[in-house]
N, C-alpha and C positions, 0 to 999 in steps of 0.2 A: 445206297444206305451205307452211313457209317459205319465200320470196321468196330465191332468192340473186343477184339481179341487183342492180348499183347499191343496196346496205345505204347507208344513210342516214350512219350512225356512222362505217363504213371510208370513204366521201366525203370525211367531214369532218375525216378525222383525215390524209388523204392530203393534201388542198389545204393542212394546215396544217405539213405535212411539206416539201412544194414539191416542186418538178419534179427536183431532183438526189436524192431519195430516193424517188423513185419505184420499187416493184419490178418493173416490168418498163417496157419501153423504148418496144412498138411496142401500138398499140390491134387489138382482134379487128378491127376494120375494116378494119387492113393486113395481114394474113394473107391470100393467095392460094394455098388449100386445092388438092386436088387437083381437076381438071373432069370426073372422068369422069363419065359419066351415073347417076343414081341409080337404084337397083332397087326396085322393089315393094315388095320383104320388109323391104328394111332400111329403106325410104321407112316403111313399115308401124311397125317399132320404135319409128325416130324422132320418129313424130308421138306417142307413148307417153310416149316417155324427156322431151320437151322440155315436157310437162306435170307431170309430177311425178318425185319418187324412184323410181329403178324397178332392180329386179331381174331381168334378163334371164337367162332359160333357150333359149341358144341354141344349136342343134346345129352338130356340125365343118363348115365353108366358107362359113358365114356372115362378112359384112364386116365385122369389129366395126370397124374404123379407119375405114368410110366411113359408119357412126353415127356416129362420133365427132367426125368432120370436119363432117361435115351441124349437127351438134351445136352443135359450137365457129361456126362461122360464125352459127348463127341467134342465139346468146349475144352476138355479136360486134354483128350488127347496132344494140343497143341499148347496148352496154356500153361507158361514157363512158373509164373508167378502167379498163386493163388489168388481170387478175390472174391469177392463175398456174393452170395444169392440171397435177396429178398425177396422174399413171399407178400404181399399185400392183399388183403381181405377186409372189406367194410364195416365188420363186427364182429365183437370180441370174441362171442360164440363161434363165429367160422374163423376166427385165430386160432382158440383152442382145438377146433375140431381139423383143421389142416396141421395143426403143429406134430399130431396124436398120428396122424397118417403119414406126414412125412418120415417121423421117426420110424414109425413101424414098418415102412418100406423102403429105407435107403440106410446104406451105413453112413451116416451123418450127424454132426455134430447140430442139433438144431435146438434153437430157443424162442418161445416166444414173449412177445412184447404188448404191455397194454396198460391204459391210465390207473387201474388198480394197482397196478407196480411199483408206482410211484417214479415211472419212469419221468414224470415232469420236473424230480428234482435233482435229476444226475447230475454228476459232474464229466468234464471231457475228460477226464482219467478214468471214470466208471465207464462210460462209453468206448475207449480205447481197451480196456480188459473185455469185454465181451464180445468185442469184434475179432481178438485175437483167437478167443476160446468159442466160436462157432464158425462155423460153414452158413449156416442157411438160418436168418430172422426172420419170423414171421410175426408180422406185429399191423395195426392197422394203418392208415394211410396218414393220420394226424400225426401220431409217433414220428415218423419218417418224413415229416412235412416240419413238426417242432426243429427234428436232430438238424435237420440241412438250414435253419432257420439260426440253429443257434451255432453250425460249424463243428459241430461232434460227427457229424457224420459228410462223406463228398461221393459226390455219384460217382466219381473218378473211382472208388474201390469197390465198386459193385459190376458183376458182369453180366449180371440176370436179372430182371427185373420182373416178377412175374404179378397181374394184376387180374387177380378174381372181383368177379360183376364189375368187367372195364367200364361196361355201360353206363357208369352214375358217371362218368369223366366227363363232365359239364355246369355250366354254370359255376357256384361255387365250392364245391363239390372239394373235399381237400384231393382229391385223385386232379382232377383240371389245375387249381392251386400248384399241385406239385409237378406238373407238365410245363404251365407256364411260367413260371417262377424260377425254376431250376432244368430241367429237361431240354425243353427247347433252347437255352440260352448255354446250356451248356457244347464245349469243342469237345471232350468223352464219354459219349456215348453208353450206357448198356442196351445189351440186346433186350427187347421188351415183348412178351409173351402174354396178352391179352387174351382172359378166358372170359366168354358170357353165353347166354343161351341164346338163341336166334328167337326169340318169342320176347324177348327182353329188348330188342332192338328197334328203334323206330328208322322207315325208311329214309328221313329226314332228316337223323341225327345223324349218319353213316359218316358223311362227307367231315362234317364236323368230329367225330371222331377220329378217324383217318388223318384229319391236322393234326391233331393236337399232340395224339401219341405216334406222330410220324411212322405208322402202319396202315398195313393192308387188311383188309377184311377177307378171313377163310371162310369157306361154308362148306363143309365134306358132305352132308347133307345134299346140296344142290345137283353134285356130283350123283352121287348114290342113286338119287330120285332120280336123273337122265338115266341109269342104267337101268335100274328098276322099270321104269314104265316105257323107255325104249321099245319102239317094234322090230327096229333091228338094227341100227346102229350103237354102237359101245365105243364111247369115248373115253380116253384115260391120260389123265392130266401131265404134262410133260413138263419139271421143273427143271430150271435152267439157270446159270448164276449171270447176272447182270453185265453188262457188255465192261469191258476194263475203261472206263472212261468217267470219272470223277469230277462233276461237276461244282465240289466244293473245292480240290485242286485248282480249279480252273478260274473259281473264285477268289483263293488267295493268291493268283500270279497275277490276277487283275487288280487288284488291292493298290498295289504301287503306282499303276499307272492310271493314267488322268482321261476323262471320258469326254472328248471333243465334239462341238457343234459346228454347224456353220457358224461362221461369222459377216454378219454383214447381208443376209441371203433371207429375204422377208418370208421366202417358199417353208422356211422350218417350220413356222409358227403351227403351219397347218400338218407337216410332213412330221415334226418331234413331237409328242405330246407332254407336257413338263409333266404335269401330275402325274403321271403312270412310271416315269423314272423306270421307264423298259429297258436296260442297254439292249438289249438283244435287238428289238425293234427298230431301237434307234442304229446301230450299227447296220441293219441288214438296207436299210432306208439309205443309209451312209452310202452303201457300198455302190448299191443302183443310182444311186445316181452320179456317180464318179465323180467325184470330190476331191479334189486336190487335196494334199496333206499342210497345203498353203492356207486351203481357205477353212482351216481347222484353230478354233481354239480352245483354252481352258477350259471345263465348266465351272460352275460355282460351288464352291464347298458346302452350301445351305441349300441348295438342292439334294444333294444325298446325305446330308443332315435331315432332309424331311423324311427320306426315302426307309434311312434303318430306323429311324424312332416309329415311323408308321407300321412297319413292320412287327415291331415287337411291343405296341400297344394291343394293352389287351381288350381295347374298344376302338373299331375299325370303322372310316367313315360312311356315313350313312345309319348309325345306331343309335339307339336311344339313350346310351350309358355314355355318350360322349356329348361333351359341350363345346360350340363354337365362338369365340368371338369375331363378328360380322360387325361391316358398316351400313349404314341406312342409303340408299339411293334418293338422292334430292330431285323433287318436282319441275322440271323445266321451264314448264309453264310459268311458276312463279317466282321468276327467276325476271331482271330487270336491270338497264343501264340508262335510267330517267333521272334517278337521284338529284343528280348534279348537273341537270343540260337547265342550261339560261336561256334556252329559246322556248321552253314550254317541250311537250311531247303528247304523242298522240297515243291512248289507250283503247283495249279491247273492254268494252262494257257490257257487264252481266249484269240483270237483276234479280234483286234475293228478295220473294215477297214473303211473308207469315201470314198462315190464316189458323186462328183458333177455334176450338170445337165450342168455346162459348165467345158467344157475340162480342159481348161487351170487352172483353178484354184485346184492346187492339195494340197491333204491334205495326212499326213505321218500317218502310220498305228501304234497303240499301241497294248502293252501286259496289260491286266488286271492278277495280280498275288495273289489267293488267298488259302488257306490255304480247304475250302472246292468245293466238286464237287456239280456244279448247275446242275438243272433239265434240260433234253434234250430240252424242247424248250423254255427253259432259254437262253440256253450257245446257240442257233441257231436263237436267234430273228432277226427284223427287225427294227430300230427305225429312223421316219422320221424328221429333222430337217431344218428349216423355217428360214432362215437368211433373211436378209434386199432383196438385190438383187437374192440372188440364194436359192436352195434345194441341201441339203445334208441327202444320204440314209445312216446310221451306221448299218454294219451288225458284228454281234457277231457269233463268232466259236472256238469250242474248239481245241486246241492244242496238249491236253495232259498234262505231267509232263512235271516240270523244277526246276532244281536243285541249286542254289545261293547259294556258301560261304558267311561265314561270310564279308570281305572284300566288295565282289561284294551288299549285303545285305545294306552295308553301304554307299556304294557310289548313290545306287539305291536312297534309302532314303534322300539321300543329293541332287539328284536331282529334284526329288518330293517336296521336302523343296523350292527348289529354284525356280523353275520355277511356282508353287500352287502361295507362298505367292509373289513373283513378279509381277505375272499378276491380278492375284485377291484379293492381300492383302499387307503388308508392309516389303520390305526387312531391313528398317532401322526403329527404332522404338525412341523414344523420341525426342524432340523439345526446342527450347531456348524458344520459349512463353510459355512450360509447367513448364520450369525451369526443364527439365530432360536431362541426358546426350546422344547425341545418337550417337547409337553404331549398329552392325551391324547385325542383327536377329540369323543369323546362328554364332555368335562369341562365345558361350557359348554353354553349351549342350540341348541338344530339347530333350530329351528323354519324357518330359512332354506332348509334342505336339502327341505321340504313344500312343494309347490306346487299350487294346486288344478286346473290343465290337467290336471296330473298325479298323481295319487293313486289308489293301490291298495297292497294289502297281502298278502304275500306270508309264510303259516304253516303250520310242521308240523301233519301231522294226524298224531293217535293211532291212531286205528281204519280200519277199511276204508269205513266208512257217516257222511257229516258231517251229521248231522240238529241239533245244536243247539252250541252254543259250549261244552258239555264235550267233545266230540270234538277239539277244539284240541287240542296236545301243552302242557299247560300248563306241563308240567314242566319240559318242555326252555326255553320261553320265560324261565319264572320262573328257571332256571341261567343262561340268559344275562343275565337282568337282575341276579342276584348277581355274577357274573363281573364284570359294568362298574361295579357298586357298589364291587368289592372293587380293580380298576384306578383305580378315581377315589381311593380312599383311598391309597392303596400309594404309599409315600414315594420308592421308588426311581424314580418317573416324573420325579422330581425334579432327578434326578441326572446331568448332562453326560457326555459321554465322559470317561474318567478323564485328569486333568492328571497325575500322578503324587504329590496334596497329599493324596489324602483316599480312602478306601476305604468302602466299604459291604457290610454284611450283607445276604444274603437275603432273601426277604419269609418272614414268620410265623418267626423263628429262633429266638425265645422262646421260642415255644409249644411246637415242635417239638425241641427237644434233648433234654427231658429224655424225651417220647414215644420217642425212637430209642433213648435205652438200657434201655428196653425190651421192645419190640417190634424185634426184627430181621429181622422179615419185613414190614416194613412200607417203603411207597415213600412220599416224603414230597414232596409238590409243595407249590407255592407257597400255597394255599388249603385245601389237604387231604393226607389220606393215603390212601395204597388198597393191599390186597394185591396182593400183587407177583404173582400167579395170576389177576389179573382188568385186565390191565394194557390187552391187548387190543383195539384200537380205539376206545378212549378219548379222546375231541377236547380238543385243548389249545391255549392259546396261550403265544406266548414273549414273558414279561414284557419283557424287553429289546428285542424287536422288533417285535411285536404280529402277528405270522404266527401261520396257525391250522396245525395239524397234528393228523396220528391219529396213536395209537404205534402200530408193527408190533411190538415187542418189546423188553425189556430186555436188552439186551447181554451178553452172560455174559462176566465175567471182563473186566471194563471197569468204567473208576469216570473222577470228575475228576482223579485224578492219572495218568491212561491218557497215555501220547505224545500231543501233538497232531499230526496227521497233515498238514494243508494247508499247513503251513508251517515254516520251522525257525526261524522267527522266535521262537516260544514252544512252552515245553517239553512244559506239559501245557496239557491244558482247565483246570484252576484257573487258572494261568498267563495265561492268554490272556483268562480272564474280568478278573481282574483288572486285567489292565493296560489293556484295549482299554475295557473298561464300569465301572472301578473297583468292582468285587463281590466283596467273598469270601465263598467258598461256605461256608455251614454242615455241609455234607452231602456232603464230598469224596468219601467211598469208598463210594455208593451210585450202583450202577450205571446205566451211562449209556442214555437212550432212544433207540433206533433212530426215527424219527420219518417220517412220508412227509407231505411237503408240500402244502397244498390247489393244484389250480391256476389258471391264472389262466385267464379266460374264453376260447372257441373260438369257432368260427362251426364247427355243429355240424350245420347243414343241408344242407349241398354233402358228397356223397361222394367223399371225395379220395383212399378206396383203392378207384376204382372198378375199375381196373385189376388188383386180386386179387379181389374179388370176377368178372371174367371171365376169370383166369386166365390173364392174358396174359403171354408172358414178358418181363420186362425187358431193354432194352437193355443191351448191353454195355457196362460204363462207368459206367451210370447205377443201378446197385442202389441202392436207396433204404435205409438201415442204419435197425434200430433203437435207437432212443436208450435207452439203459441206464436203469433205475431210477436217480435220485439219492435217498440218503436223509440228514436230516441226526440229529447224536448230539450232543444235550443233557442237560445233569443237570437231573434231574427237579425241583430246586427252582426251577426258573428258568420252570416252566412252569405257567399257572392251568388247573386239570380243569375243562371242562364238561361238566356232562350230561346231554348230545345228543347221538344215536346217530348214528353214523359215515353210517349211511343218507340220513340228513337232509344231509350235507356231501355228499357224493355229489350229492343230487339240487338241490342249491342251483348246482351246476358246470354242469348241465344247465339252466338258470330264465330265462338271458340269452337264448338261442337261442330258446326257448320263447315267452317270452312277447316275442322279435320277431314270431315266424309269428303270434303270436295279434292282436298289433296290426295288422299286414297284413291277416290277415281280417276286422279291426272296421273297420276304414277302407273295405275292398270291400264288406265290408255296409253302412256309412255311405253311402257312395255308390249301392249298391242302391237305399238308401231313398231317396236324393233324384232318381233316374232314374224309381222308381215303374212299377210296369206292372201294370194289373188285369185281367187276362185269362185268362180260368178255364182253371183248371187248366194254368195256366204257372208254373213256380218257375226260379227261376238262380240256382247255387250263388255261396257268396263265394269258392270256392276259384277257378270261372272267371272270375270277373270279377277277382280277383286277377292269373290268368295276364294279362291282356289290360290289365293295367297295369305287368306289369314290364317291363322291357328288355333286350337281350342282354348290356346292360354292367353287369344285376345278377347275380352269378352263381350261379343258381339252377338247379335241374333244369327250370325249365320257364320260357316266354316269350310276348311276345307275338306274336310273329311268324310262326306257323301261324294263330293267327285273325286275325289284320292281314290276311295272304293272303285268307280266304277272306270278311273283309268288305269288301274294297276289292272284290273280284268283286262281292258280294250289292252294295253300295252302287253301282256303274257298272250292273249287272242292272236294279234300279229305276228307277233316274233316266233310263237308255236309255226304260225301258218308257215312264215317267209322257211321256215329253217327244216321243216317236213317237207318243202316243194324244193327248196334248194340243194338239198344234200339228201339224196332219194337212197343211199348207199347207206348212211350211219343208222346205228340201232337206236332205240330209245333209250338209252343210257347214256350215250354220247350228240342225244340230242339235249336231255335235260340238262346233261352241265353245260354246255353252250348255250341254253334258254337261260341259265340260273345266271350266267358269266354276264349276261347283258340286261334283264330286268333286276338287279342285283341291285341293295339300295348303294351299297359302296358305288357301283359303276354309275347309278342316275346320280348320285352325290357330285361326283367327278363331273359330269355332262353339266349337271346344272350349275356349278360353279365352274364352269369353264364358260358359261355363258351369263354367269354375274345376278343370278335367279337370286342369289341371298341376300343381296341389297332392296329387294321389292317385297319379300317376308313379312306379313305384321304381325308379331308376336306377345306384342305389350299389351296391356290395355292401355287406351289412352289417360293420359294425366293432367286434365282440364289447368289444373296450376301451374303445370309447366309450359303449357302453351302458350306461347306471344306471340304477339303480331310485331308487323317492323315498326320498329319505335316505339317500343313496349321492352323493358326494362323487370325481367325475368327475379320473383323474391324467392323462388326454390332452383338454384343453380347448382346444376352436376359435375361440378370439373370434370375432366377426363384425366384417369390414374389408368390409364389402359396400357401405356406403355409406348405408344404410337401415334404420328404427330399428321397423319393423313388420316382423313375419312374413309376411305377403303381400306381392309383389314387384308392383309396376305394368308394365304394357308401355310404357316408356320403351325407346327407342334406347342411353341412357345402360347398360342393362340388357342390350346384345348386342352381340355379338363374333365374331369370324371368327379369334380368334387361335388356332392348332390346338395348343397347348401346355396351354389349359384343363386342371384337371382334371374328368372329364364325374360327378356322381352326389356328389361330397364337398361332406357338407353342413356349414355352421358352427354354433355353438351355438343361430344362430334359426332353424334350418332352411332356412335359404338353399342352393341348389346350380345349377348350372350344370348345363342340359340341351341336348340337340340341339334346333333347333327341330324336324324333321321326325320327332320322338318322339312330339310332341302330338299329331301330324294322324294318325300312325301309332296311338296309344291309341286315336281315334275310330276307326279303320276297326276295329281288335279289337276295341270294345264289340259293333260292328255283327256282326261274325264270332260274339261270344260269347254275344248274345242270339239270331241264328238257330238257333245251335245247341241253345238250352235251348226257342227257342219258334217254332220255324219263320219263318216270312217274314212272319207278323202282329206278331210280337216284336222282329223287326229293323227295320219301320216303326214302331213305338213309338218305339224308342230312336235313329231316325234322326230321328223329329219330335222327340225331345226335346233333342236339338243344334240342330234350327233347319233342317234338310233336310225341307221342306213339300214332300213330293211321297205324292200319297192316288192308292191305286187303285180310280177309279170305273168298277165293271164297265159305266154306262151308254156310257161310251168305246170300250171294248171291241165291246159293240154295235153303235156309230156304224161303227167300223172295218169290220168286217163288212160291213155296211150298204153302205157306200161302196163295197165290193169288188162288191158282188153287183149293183149298179149301173152296174157299168163294161161295157168292149164285148162284144159276145160273142165266144165262144172258141168258135171252129169245130173239128166231130171231125177227126181225122188229123193232127192239129196236134202228137202226140207227148206228150202230157202224161197222157194213160194210162199210156203207158210208162214215163215218168218215175216216177208213182206206185208203181208196181209195181216198181223198185228201189228204191225207199225205203220200201215197204211201208205206206203211207199213204195213202190214199183222201181229197183234199178235199174241204169242202164247199164252199168257194166256191173255183171251179179259177181263178180270176182271181189272185189271190193267188200262184199257183205261177206262173202267167203275168209273172205282173210280178218274181217272181224271178229268171225266165233272160232278163231282155229287158237287154241291155246298151244304154248309154248312148249309143252309134253307132246304134244303130235310132231313127229319128227317129221317137218318140211321146210320148204325154202323159205317161207314164212311164217307169220304170227299174228295176232292183234295187235302187241305192243306199241308197234310204229303209229297203227290208230287211234291205241289209246291215249298217247303222249299227245297225239292231234286234238281228240273227241274229249278231254278233260279240259284244255284249254276254251272249247267252243262250249260245253256246259255251263263251266263257270261264267264266263260273258255273258251268256244267254240270259241266265237264271239274274246274274245282277242288275242287268240292265234293265229286268222284266221289273225286278225288288223296287229301282232307282225311279223308273217309271209312272208305278204302282203304287207307292209309299212316298208322295212327297214330302209329309208333314211329320216322316217318321226321322228321328234323331239319326245321328250317325252311329251309334254307340250299339241303336237295335237294329240298323242295320247291317250291321256286321256279324251280329246275331242271328238275324235272320239268314246272310249269305250262309255262313258256318254252319248252320242247322239244313238247309236246301242241298248243301257242294258239300259230301262227304261218301264216303263209299260204304255206310252203312244203308241211308238214303238211298242208294244207285242197287244196292243188293236186293234192296226190299223191292223197286221198281221193277229189276229182275224176275223177282218171284212172282208177283203181281202178274206180270203179263206173261207168267210163262215162259220167258228168255233162255230162261236158263238151261230147258230142255234143248234148246238148239248149239250150246256150247261145245265144242269138239277139244275131247281132252284124252289124254292117256296116263293120267296119273290116280292110282289107286286113293293116295291119301286125299288126292281133292275130292274126289265123289264122296271121301267118309264126312269131309266138312260140307259139303255140297247137303248127303241127305240130313245129316246131322242140324241143320239149320233150316232145313226145309221141316222140319220133325218139330222145330219148337214154335212154328207159328199155330199149333193147333192148339193154345192155350189161348183164350182171348181172356181181355185185360176185364175192369172192373166193371168197362161203358161198351162193352161188346168190341172193341178191338182187337184186330189181331197181330199182336207185337212181338218177334223175336225173343227169347228169352237169351239168343249168346246173339256174339256178333258175327255176321254175316263173312265169306270168304272174299280175300279182296278178288277173287276171279271173278267173281259176279257184276260187281260193281263197275270193273274193269270192262266187262264185256257192252256193259250201257253206254260205255266211256269208247269203246272201240267204235260202235255203231254208229255212234254221233260224229266221230270222225270221216267214218267211210260214207256216214251222208254228207256231209259238208265236201267230200271232194266229189261224190257225183253228182250233186244239183250245181258244182262249179263256184265253191265259195256264198250259194246263196243263203246267207243266214237267215232270213225270215221263211222259208222253205222246211229249213230245219227245226226253226222254233215251231213251226205248226206241226210237225209231225212229235216233237216232242212235249211241246206243252200239256197235251190229254194224257201220254206216257207219265208226265213227272207227276200230273195232280194227284191229288189237292196239295200243294205247297204252301208251308207254314206260312204264317199269318201274324202279323205284331197280338192280337190277343190269343193268339194258340203256343207260344210261343214260348219253349220252357225249355231255362236255362241249365247246365250241370248241378247237380243240386248242392254241392259243397261252394261254386259262386252262387248258387241262389242264397245259401244261407249265410256267407259273408256279405252278401249284399242286405237279405232282410235285416241282420245284427245292427249293421252301421247305421241303417233307418232307424235303427227302435233305438239307438245308444246302448248296445250290449255286447259285451265280449263273448268270444268262445276260447276253448283249448282244444287243440289238437296233436294226439300224438299215435305215432304209426311204428308200428315194430314188425323188423322181418326176418323173417329165419332162413332165408333162401327157397324155401318152399310154399309159404300161406304167408300174404302180408296181413295183420292185425292191428286195423287205427279205432283209436277210443278218442271219441269229442263230447267235450263238457261244456255245457251251455246254464250259466247261470239268470233264473228267471229271479221275477221277486220274490218269493216263499221257495221256491224248489231251486236243486242242482238235478239239469237231465244228462243223465250221460246215454250212450249209444256207441256201440260198436259196428264193425266191418269189418265182413273178411273176404280179402280174394286173391288174386295170384300177383296184384302190383300196388305197390301203395297208392298210386291214385285211384286205381278202383276203389280200393277199399274206403278212402278216404270219402270215396262218391256213394258208396253203400250208407256208412253211417252217416251221412248228412242226410241221406232221403229220409232215416229212420225218425232225425231227430225233427224234418221238413213235417214228416206226417204228426206229430205231438204236438209241434206247435200250430199246424192246421185245425188239430181237435181241442186246440184252446184259441181259436178264432183268432190266429197268430199266422198272418199270411201276407206274401207279395199282394192278394187280391184285395185284402184288407187296409182300408186307409191306415195312416201312423195315429189317426185320434182316435179310432176305434178302437184300435189296439191298448193304449193307455188308456182308455176306460175300462178297458175290457179285462184290466188285469185284477181287480179287484175282486172275479170271480174264483170260486175253488178251484185252484190251479191241479188239487190231488184228484181230479176225477180219473174214474174207470178208463183204461185205453185198452185197446186190444193188443196194442205190441207190448211186450214187455220191456218196457223203458226201465233204465234205474232211477227212481227219482231220491234223491237225498233231502228231507227237510232239513231245512238249517234252523237248531235249535236256540242256539248260542252264539256269541262273538266268537268262541275259541275254535267252534265248530266249522266257520269260515276259514280262521289262518292258523289255527293250530293252537297251542297249548303257549308256544314264543310270542308275545309281541313283535310285530315285524317294524324294523330298522328303517328308516328311510334316510339318504344322506341331507347335510345340508340344502337349505332352502335357495335356491337360485331367483335371487331377486330382481334380476336384470327383466325385462318386457316379457312377458309369455314365460317364464322359469315355472313359476308358482303353477300356473296352468299344465305344466307340462309336467313336472312331478305327480299332480293328481292322478293326472292322466294315466299314466305308468302305472301310478297304486294300484286304478281301479281297473287296468288291462292285466295286472299280474293276478290279483284275486280275485277278478270275475265280476264286479261289480260295475253297475249298471252306469252310463255317463252323468255328469254332476248335469243338471239344467242352470240357467241364469237367469233375471231379473233387472231390469236395469229401470232408472227413475233420472230422468235430466232436468236442471237447475237452469236457465239463462238470466241472463244479467246485461243493462247496461255498461257497468265499470266490472272491470277484469277481477274474476278469483284469482286469489294469490293460494300455491300448494306450495306444500315443502316437504318433501321427501330425502329424507339425509342432507348430505348437501345440497341439494340440488332444489332451484325454488322455478319455480312455472307459474304463467298466467292466463287463463284464459277467460272468457267469455260463457263458457258451458263448465257444469258440475256434473258427473255423473256417479252414482251411487248405487254399487250392483249388491243382491242375493244370490249366494249358492245354493242350491238344493242339491244334498246327496243324498239318496237313498239307498241304504245298508240291508242286503237281505235277512229278512227275518228281523228287523231292529226300525226304532222311529225314523223318520226321514231329519238328517239333521242339515239344518237351515242356519245361515251366517249372514250375516250382511259385512263390507267392506264400507273403509271412510271414501270419502268424494275424492274422486279421482280427476284432470282435466280430460281424459278420453275415456271411452268405454271397456275397450280391453285393459286401461290399467284399471281400472275400477274393478275388474272381473278379478286379477291380479291380487289385488288388496281382497278383497271377498275370501279368497279360497286361502290365502296366508292365514287368514282369521279361524276358516276352516281346521286347517291344518292345527292347529295350534288345539282349538277345542278337542278335536279324535284325541292327537298327545293328551288334555285334562282328561278325557273319561278311557285312559288306558289301552285306546285302538292304536295306537302306533306310536314310535317313536323317535323323535326328531332328532339327528346329530344335533350336535355345535359346532 
């Protein structure tokens, strides 16, 4: 621990500043404190505090000021230069109270500081005056934080920092910010004396608190309790100084030295783990290796930077807060080198068949040609595709090898380039508006569009069985090749949009003019003629736009001389094509073709029509209108006929979604091969591995969450068993710390990144418009701006961020995407869960070993544990063990294990249940999680987590102990514990409204520990037979919580309910140090509900207030169990109905009753996309108004709409107009429509802007200009 007295640099600085600049007038030796006789209790605490930084758990009634006074006098005896004492307390009331008490008990100059004194406006000179006049500054932590940030104060000025209620040092509390921003980074640190009540600090919060405050927990009550309740032995604490070995001095001495590692010795890659940067471990291993100095070289500076930054970062690896840039692993199966092979190539062929639930909808089969052989499960998979009105099942099947000649490969590539660019991209590049020449994409060499890392062919299949190259539909491919040649040679492509100086005849005019005179039943296309009776579903491409269509029919009584419908600017279709494209139609009297345009790619893997399938009634005002079919009408001579079945066109529309899923399965199979697992009769599907690497941010019907929950419990159980058996001499605390170091997210993140798991994680939505096939040009490229030129991203702090606005999962062209750091460790746990599901504990152990969690279940360790138990003390008859065995329905072979499991630490024996409780905690957690996972397969991950939390907790286990009278067997010698148990038992006497006996107070932890320790003893006694343990404990734990009976914590339930209904509520909590008072306000349509809650802590008080509000809402037919539609319709009932609970209801009489007499002012409206909606949302949230609702209408056109927004001009074939409705409490709803916009969200913003101006006109708010 750092010395806080007489730091050399501070003393030197003060001597240079002189007497006048000394921060304090008097020395500590001049202070005459309170002369009251010291009590032994306070003296005991003082002896510990003066040796080190301490977090003291002091009960009410302890004289804290006496301890502080003794500490000041002790420090003053050797302090030559007086320094400040700062007393921090979280509330203004406590600041005033502590200041008065210090003045009354100590002869010191004391002053209080808080915001109401105008401290925020003080200058540096004013702070210097305050420091020079006073010895003790009592203030709130925010005041000190602001003063340090402004450099008005420095920690070097302070010798003692007293932190009252220091258990608040967590999260974003000013206490935590003080520690992170200043104390942990300071080289000269004051002594810390943290004060808190033992009831205020959670067990899981202890290590975090000790780390942030660089202090140790000290609880005098623990020593006192042992002394009071011990049967014989009395323990006395011995306080000793730490050894004169300062690790910080060693660190300073090592700074100029260079860490050395092996050069050109491959074994170092496994011996020294680079991410850990553990120099001590590295040095030990180097020493053991007998490496000579000649084999060592300097380490990279880059690694040192990573280590230092990682330690100082507030968000560690594996946390939700940290975002990391990672690369994406490529599917090796989709790579190929056949592109330029002049001798042809041999491919593995996999047939893609499509079956629609509507029999008349036909889809053509395709063949996927790749060089690699796919895994059996991947090559025989089925994929569900969800279209707007139909459902299609795609099935994959292997078809052996197929050889293509070089000529066939060229034609096959041409087919793929033509259709994938024609349907999902552009066949013509360049435009007059951009000043670039219009060219046919396939006019020049397209070799650059084919990359060896991503090479495959998707070709149409002629027959059902693919046996040889002849079964590929070469007629369709040859027709496509002919079309491409026609487009290359056609002179019309060279013509720009008409400028009025020239005109051109349509292609093929000279050839077809004579035919037209002789044959009146023919339709003349740009490249061929067809009979009128055989036009339906012919695939064509418009020669002037490059769009691909299928013919619906020839429109009767129509021709190019028919009136042009889309705009009055052109009288006829012939005039439109003449003026816009400079085309003179050769056959203007031919009927127009009614055409169906090919679709853009869509994500067909997600069922967006789930509400329709489940037959849910749509919410009023939000009925999703079916978009009308929009058809194009074109003269046939501007269309090039392609002899490809329309069924092929339908199938191409499905291929992006199919290939995305297949590529994901290939990657999952690739990961499975890397992990490897040669266990007999074991197999794990690629689908399950894909589920384990898919996060919730990737909108799929599956995610890793359920498997992660299971894998977490498996890992915890395995590590607990291993540590329990491997280290029989370690106590529960040591075992817990060691377990945490292994299963922590930061460690799992390190292990997972060592194995490059981050590249396999799928955390982004499938973007069909950005998916491209080989040979296709992307219309929506995302150039890499990540600052790295390789696909793999190193683990470097410059690629970490805590920016909340970062888009997760959206990748650039290089495959880089941002990932939440915790997702990496979650993926590791999910894979453990997946391997457990497929192969039990043996497979899960293999997965852990592959990751680097080296835990082995040695059967000999179990035998040794049982032997140790058999050699322990004799168990006398009549001790009640037989009765306990009868209650749990298991006869122990080693009675001592059960004896140990029921022995509390207050009984002074050489054993207690603590080690077994450590083991039993993980056993029950795993068994219950496994039960829930297997029982509720359709339950979502969030609800699964809630179910486990409801089943696996100390309160639930305490109730189990009472229910089965297990508590009577607990061996204890603590009066306090006895009192707590009796109070808990008495609280069961009051049944609730449905007759259940539920305790009114929280159960003692010892009762829950008793159940867990019995489970641990049973596991050892059965030689790790989990099925036997579950057989015994399932009836004890029954009935377990089910999804339909799951009750969320009240505050969370209220929050989720309000979110679903579009309501806001305001919560406020005040804690006077004795009791917390929480107030929650919820605004309904015509009434403001207010409820209070009184409890010992803020969390409990908020829960009680929320519980009261939920009861009020339930009386108004508003609850989680009532559908949202019913809630909305029930708002018309009288909300002022009589309630048994005295809720404070405030009817809203007029607008000023809501907002007050002053009309609120909002800032200038942010006119960027989403800005107006954000402004309205924040305004509604502030004033507790319900969320606005939106209705949208869409209009589509064959010609683009033009939209002008400021200086920006946009075009779109769709026009959206939205109406926003805002319900103001006790006033009429305000409804306003916006202007037409090219997309739905922009139309929302337009409507909101009009609404805000309408609210200003009604003097409901004022908008800053």
